[in-house]
N, C-alpha and C positions, 0 to 999 in steps of 0.2 A: 757144115757146123757140128760142133759137138753138141751128144745128147745128153739134154741134163733133165735128173730125176727130180719130180716135185713129191713132196708129200701131203696126202689129203687126209684130212680126220672127220670122220661121221658128226654130225651136230644133233644128228637124233636118227630115228626109224619110221617107218611106214607099219600102222599097225589095221590090222586086218578081221575085224571079229562081229561077233553078232551085233554089237552095237554100231557097228559099218565102218566106216574108213578115218582114219586118223595120221596126224603125223603127231610121235611125240618125242618132242625136244628133249635134248641129254640138261640135267640139272644146270650145270654150267653156265649153258647158252640162255636160261630161263627169262633172264632179264633183257635178252633182246628181240623178246613176244612184244615188249611194248611200243604203244602206235602202233600195232598192226590191228586192232579194233576200229571199225567201220570202211575196211576194204574189203569188198565181195569177193575180191580171187587172189590168190597168191599163184608163183612162179615158183617150183620147186627144182632142183637138182637132184638126182639122186643115181647111185651107182648101181648098175644092176649087175649084180653079185655074183646070181646064176650063170651069166652067161661069159663071167671074165676066165677066160680061159685061154694060154696061149695061143691055140690056132684059131682062137676068133678075132685076137689081137691083130692078128698079121690080114685078116682081110680087109682088102680094101674097094673090090669089088663084089656086085651080088651078082648074079647069073638071075635073070628076068625075075624079079620080084613082086612085079606089078603085072598081073594081064593085059594090061592096054601099054605097057612100058614098053622100051628097049630089052632087045635082046640080053644087055647086060648094062648096069648101073655103078658108077662111082658109089661107095659106100654112104659120101656125103651129100649123096643125093637121095638118102633115105634116111628114115628116122629109128630106123631098126636100133634096137641094142648089140648087135654086134658091130662091133668100131674098136677102131688102135685103142681108146679111152672108152670103152664102157659108160659112157656116162649120161641121163638122158633129162629132157626139161620138158615141164609139163604144166600149164595154169590148171589150177583147183578150185572150187567155188566152196568159198569159206559158209560153215555153219553157225561156229562157235569158238572161242579162246577159254580154255582155262589156263589162265594165267599161273596161279598157284601148282596144278601140277606138268605143267608144259605141255600138253595136250592142243591140239587144234583141230576140230571135227570138220571134217571137209565130205563133198556129195561123193565123190571118187576120186581116184587116182588110177592110171593104169600103170604100177608098179608093182612088183612080186609080196607078199607078209614080209617084212623085216630087210628090206631093202634099205640099203643105209641112206640118210638123207644127208648129203653135201652142202646144202645151203636152200634161203627162202630169202625171194625177193615181191615184194608189191607187186602186183598188177597193176601198171600204168597206163592207162590208154595215152596218153600224150609220149609215150616212147615206147609202149608192145604195141600199140594197132598201128596199122599202114590202111590210109587209105586207098592207093592206088596200085595192086599187086598184081604180078604176071605168074605165073605157073607153067610148065610145059603143059602141050596139048594132052600127054598121057594121063595125066590126074586132074585136067581141068574138069570133068565132073564129078571131082568128090565136094564133099559141102562145104561150102564159104564161111561159115562159122560155126565155131567150136561148138553152140549148143544144140547142130544139129549132127552132129559127128555120134550124138548118142543113140538115133534113131537111123543111120544111116547102113547100110548092108555092104559092111567092112571084108564079109568074106567072098566079096564077088569082084576085088579089088585083086587080091592078093591070088599069086599064080599056083601056092601050095598051100589053099586053105583047105580045110578039111569040114 
């Protein structure tokens, strides 16, 4: 199969400051915010720009990233930003939307400041939530719900946690 190259253009960026977390949407895309009012959560696709280096894009396995995990796992079995295409997906709780300024105020996002935002999609339980989910035994004790992740001791999960 011939390798194809795709070009992505950010539609905005992540802002982290004294006023909290937000997604700043570039002016040409602000009309696309229409209809988002009323959604409690959004799915944000962003580019992990600090980790976009050639050697990380070549990584396809990770050596024991999780304390309870196998000695090696394929990168697609991780949520690591180190991957062939450093794209991340994360749900965020919406606090408010300033349509005129193109700012989505959010409670939190696991992205770095200025991370390029590639796309925004509404979180829809009908397509984003699955009733009967299974995971490997090595991560079965992780939180079952997004809301529980905030108080979970993630440092106890990762092999190289500081």
